[in-house]
N, C-alpha and C positions, 0 to 999 in steps of 0.2 A: 811578066817581069821575072828574069832569072835571079834567083837568090843563091849565093854561094856560101859555103861554110867559111867561118872566120879564118881557118887554116889556109884554105885556098886563096882567100882574099889577101892574106898577108904575103903570099908568095909572089904577088904581082911586082913587077919592076917599075921603076920610075917612068920608063918609056910607055909601059902599058897604062899606068895611071894617068899620065898626061895625055895620052891618046884618047882615053875615055873622057877625060876632062874636056878636051877639044870637041868631042861629040855631044857634050852636055849630059853625060851620064850622071844620074842622081847619086849613085854610090861613090863615084869619083869625086863629086863635089863634097860629099860628107867626109871622105878621106882627106881632101884638100883642106877643108875648113878645120877639122880636128887637128891636123898636123901644122898648119901655117897661120891660122888666124891670129893667135896671140903674138906670134913673132912679127907679123905685119902690123898689128896694132901698136906694139912697142916702137917699131921703126917709124910709124906715122907720127907718134908723139915726139920722137926724137927729131924728125925732119921738120915738123911744123912748129914745135914748141907749144902746141895747143892741145892739151889732153881732151878738152871738150869736143874738138873737131876731128880727133883721130878716127873715130868710128865712121864718120862721113867720108874721110879720106880713104879708108880701107874699102868702104862701099864703092867708091869711084874706081878704085883699083880692081875690085871684083868684076865690075862691069867691063873693064878693059881686058881682064883675064878671060871673061866669057866670050868676048869678041875675037880675041887674038890668040887663044890657047893653041899650042902645037906640041907635038911630042918632044920630050927632052930625055936624053940618056945620061946626062951628067947632073948630079945634085948641085954642083957649083954653078953651072950655067943656068939652071932653073932658079936658084936663089938669086943670082945676079939679075935675071929677067924680072923676077918679082920685086926686087929692090928698086929697079928702074921704074917699074909701074907705080909703085908707092911714091917714089920721089917725084915723078911727074904729076901725080894726083895731088900731092902736097903743094907743089908750085902752083898748079891751077887753082887750088882752093884759096891760097894766099892772094893770088891775083884777083879772083872773083870777089873775095872779101874786101880788098882795097877798092875795087870798082863800086861795090855796093855802098861802101862808106862814102866815097866821093859823091855818088849820086844822091845819097841821103842828105849829105851836107849841102849840095846845090839846091835840092828841094826845100830844105829848111831855110836857106837864105831867100829863095824865091818866095816862099810862103810868108816869111817875115816882111818882105817888101810889100806884099799884098795887104798886110794887116795895118798899114799906115804907120811905120816907124818914123823916127825923126828925119828931117830932110837931109842932113849930112850923111847919115848912114844909108838912107834910101838912095842917094846919088851914087855912093860907092858901090852899092849892090845892083844898080840899074843894069849894068852889063851882064851880071849873072842871071838876072831875071830874063833879060832879053835872050840870052843863050838858051835858057830852059824853054822859053816860049817858042823859039825857033826850032828847037829839037822836037817839042810836042807837036808843032805844026806839020812835021814830016811824018807823023804817025796817022793812021786812020782816025777819024773824028771820034769814033766809039772808044778806041783804045786810049786816046788822049783824055777823053772825059772820065774814063775809069780811073786813070792815074790822078787826075785832078780831084775826083771825089775822095779817093783814098788818102792822098798826101797833102792836099790843099784844104779840103773841107772837113777832113777828119772822120770820114765814114769808116765804120768797122768792116772787117771782112764779112762778118755775118750779115750786116745790113746790105752790103753789095750783093752777096749771094742771094738773099731774099728778093732783092729788087730785080736781079737778072735771072732768077729761077735756076740757080746752080748751087752746087755745094760749096761751103767755105774752102774746102781743099782745092776745088777746081779754080776758085777765084785766086787763091794763093799762088797756084801754079801759073795762072795767066799773068798775075802781077809780076812774078819773078821773070817770066819771059819778056814782058813789056819793059821792066827795068833794064834788062840786059840789052834789048833793042835800043832803048833810049840812051843808054851809056855809049853804045857804039855810034849812034848819031852824034852825040855830044863830042866824042873823041874825033869824029871826022870833021865836025864844024871847026873845032879849035885848030 
């Protein structure tokens, strides 16, 4: 790995830095992070209104930068591009958060209907439970059973990981993917 003196490193232009960034150069990423991270974080808080989610939004923007980086010669054009990436990541985060909330709400209604609530409430929720069951039926049996164990029977992630011989983190990722697939199915059914 070539190491350059700080003086020579400082002489690089934006076009050179962004070219190196597009190539995945570690030094370019350190330069980018030191120069832009706090600005992007503040912008993510401003766009989302959620300080707790800002770092996740910036992380999503970083992934997009890694995939789509290209040389820029103008600071203004580069800043506009970065703003656009953060704005899109904030919109996506808000959309995914709303979908997760809707899915959790539907599961809660379905679960409550399975626990034997009063007849009037049960009748009103019958359509919601049927929708959840119809969506679950479109998943592979093993995936549907995992969702039922977690959200209907109250199994912990650790219990599921132990049962399936996986790590809790792997189960969390799998559940996240399954929730997203289930939400897509529910939206198509409706």
